[in-house]
N, C-alpha and C positions, 0 to 999 in steps of 0.2 A: 950977363957979362957978354962982352963982344967975343965972337968966335965960338960961343957955346950954342950948339944946335939942339933943339928939343923936338923929338919925334912926336908929332901930334896925330899920327895915324891911329884911328880907333882900334882898340884891341878886341879881338873876338873873345867872347866869354868861353871859359873852359867847358868842354863837352861833358854833359852829365851822363854817366853810364846808364844805359837803359836796363831796366829790369828784365830778367828772363821771362819769356812768355811761351807757353805751350799751346799749340793749336790742335784742337780735337773737333773733327767734323765741322770745320769752319768757325768754331768758337775759340777765341783766344783767352786763355786762363793763365794766371800767375801760379807758380808752383805752390805757394801757400794756400791759395784758394782751392786749387786742385786737390791738395791733401785734405782740406776740410770737406770737400765734396765726397772724397773716397771714404772718409771716416763716417760721414752721414749715411752713405750708401751701404756700408757694411753693417752699421747699427740697424738700418731699416730692414736689411735682409734677415738679420738675426731675429728681429721682432715679427716681421711678416711671414717668415718661413713657417713657423708652427701654425699660424693662422691659416695659411694656404693648405698645409697638410690636413688640418682639421676640416676645412671646407671640402677638400678632395675626398676625404674619407666619408663625410656625410652624404655625398652624392653618389657613392658607389653602391652597387648591388652587393649584398652579403657574400654571394658566391664569388664575385670578382675580387673582393677584398681578401677572402681566404686563399684564393689562388695566387694573388700577387698584391700584397698590401702596399708596396711602394710605388706601384704603377699609377699613371694618370688615368682617371676614370674616362671611359669611352661612352658614357651615357649620363643623363641627369635623372637619378633615381630619387625623386622627391617623396616617394612613399615612406622613406625613412623618417621624415619630419612628422608625417601624419601618425605613423605608428608610435614614434617616441612621445608625441603629445598625449596620446591616450594611455600608453603603457606606464609612463611616469606620473600619471595623474596630475598633470600640470594645471588643469582648470581649477582644482582644489588647492594645490600647493601655492600657486601664484597668488591666489586670494590671501592666504596667510602671509606670504612674503610682502605683499603690498601693505597689509596692515602693520607689520613690524617696521617696514621701511618708512612709511609716512608718519606714523605716530612717533617713532623713535627720533627721526630726523627733526620733526617739529620741536619736540621738547629739548632735544640736544642743542638746537640753535638758540632756543629761548634761554636755557641755562648758560650756555657759553657766552652769549652777549652780555648777560648781567654779571658774569665772572670776569670777562676780559676788560670791560670798560673801567671799573674802579682800579684794576691792576695797571692798566695802561696810563691812567691819569694819576696813579699813586694816591687815591683817595682813601686807601686802607693802610693800616700799619703793616710793615713787612711785605710790601707789594713785590719787591725784588725777590724775597725769599719764597713767596708763594709761586712766583713765576719760575723760579729755579726748580721747585718741586715738580711742576708740570714738565719741565725739560728732562729732569732725571727720571720721571715716570716712563718716558719713551725707551729708556735703556734697561729698565728693570724686567726680570722674567715674569711670566704670567703666574699670578697667585691662584692657581686653579684649586688646590686642596682647601685652603681656608675659605675661598669664595664658594665652593660647593657646600661646605659645612654651614656657612652663613645662610645660603639659600634654603637648606633643609630646615634649619631652626626657625626661620621666618615664615615657613610654609609657602615659599615661592617656587619650590621645585616643581617642574612639569606644569607651569602656568605661563600664559602669554604675558601677563603683567610682569612676572619675575624676569622673563627673558628680555623684555623691553627695558626694564630697569638696568640690566647688565650692560646695555649698549649706551648708556647715558654718561659714561665717564671716560676720561682719558682722550687720547687722540691728538691730532695736530690742531684741532679747532681753536682752543684758547691761544695757542702760540701765533697762529695766523691773524686772528682778530686783534690781539694785543699790538702786534707790529703795525697793522693797518690803521688802528685807531690813533696811534701815535703820530700819524701823518696829518691828522685833523688839528687845526689850530686850537689851542686851549682857550683863546679869547672867545670862541663861540660858547663855551661853558659859562664864562662870566657874563656875556651879553644875555644869554638865556636866563640866568639867575636874576639879573637886574630887571628883566621883563616879567618876572614872576612865573617862569616856566618850571614846572615840577620835574623831579628826577625821572620818573617813569615816562612822562610825556616827552621830555627832552630826548631820551634814548630812542623812543619809537618814532618820533616825528622828525628828528634832526640827525641823530647819529646813524640810524639804520639806512636811510636813503644815501648817506655819504659813503657807507661801507658796503654797498650793494655787491660789488665784485667779490669782496672777501666772503660775504654771506653765501653767495652762490658757490664759491669754491669749497667752503666748509660743508655746505649742503650736499654737494656731489660726492665729496670724499666720504661723508657719513653714509649716504645712501648706497654707494657702491660697496662699502665695507659690510653693511648689513645684508644687502642683496646676495653677496657672494659668501657669506658666512656659512661654514659647514660644521666646524668643530663644536662651537657652543650649542647649536641645536641638537647635535648628537648626544651631548652630555646632559643638557637641561630640559630637553623636550622629547622624552621617550614616546609619548603618545602620538599615534599616527595622525590624529585629527589636528595636531598642532604643527605638523611638518612644514618647513619652508620648501621653496622650489629646489634648493640644493640637495635635499634628501631624496628627491626624485631621481637624481643621477645614480644613486646606489642601486636602483632597480636593475640596471644593466650589468651589474657585477654578479657573476655566479661563482659557485664553488669550484667548478671545473673549467668554465669558459666564460668569456665576456662578449657581449654584443657590441662590437666596436663601432659599427656603422650607425646604429641607433644612438649609441652614447655620444658620438660626435654631433649628430643632429640635435640631440637634447641639449648639449652644451651650447650650441649656436642659438637655440631658442632661448636659453636661460640668459645669455649675455647680451642678446640683441637690444633689449630695452635700455640697459646701462650704456652701451656703446652709442646708441642714438642720442641719449640724453647728454653724453659727454661731447659729442660732435656739435650739438646745438649750443652748448654752453662753454665751448672751448675758450673763446676770447675772454670771458669773465674769469676763467680759471687762471689763465696766464697773468692777467692784470692783478688779480687778487693775491697770487703767490709771489709775484715780484714786489709789489708794494708792501706786502705783509711780511717781508723777510728782514725787517729792521731789528736791531738789537734792543733789548730792554735797557 
């Protein structure tokens, strides 16, 4: 229309409010990320604090520890490690622990794979009910009394075979493997069956390589659980010739006093192999736990 003026001046877009940024030592962080870093730092301090105290105690001279247990060591007294190694009879007990850990972990993986695969694929009746039983078993109390009576009646008390058999049940292994196997396409089963691949061969040659991260995760969890086990050996292995490495720690406890410096050194010696193994296999643990967390 005549006389109607249209303002064609381009309009500036509305200003977007900038998010608050906190600058620390030249690094700019948003409040949300800063809070996340603070939470991680607090959790790391809570976890690393006892470890640093343990290392500090192991490197102290016994006299310095008695005078001031909370002080930082002013010397590196490595003699505690040599004395703890001999006093706790670690050369003998570590051999027993290696036997228990290796044998039990191997058979536990073998059993768990052949339990988890048919449950994950629902090749057995009541697969969901069986899976539910494994979940419920995690929340049930330890059946120590009937288990002890069973070991006595079967003649497995105070035997290495009996102790190893005790470690082959329960745990998170079946749950992790079931969730991980469910991520494998079921079409592979059908293709292998059409090619004439048998059940055992299919599990070993096709399934196992595909679930390698989950296998390593279960292996580490089982190995760490057996390596650090103290209660079951005290109950079922009273003979000293069968003692695992954890029983060696009891050497440093006395009726009237405890040798804390050598006990700290012995504890570091005991946990070092599992810590090293965990560091080397950490990436497999994360992948296996994340992909194996699917629901049945």
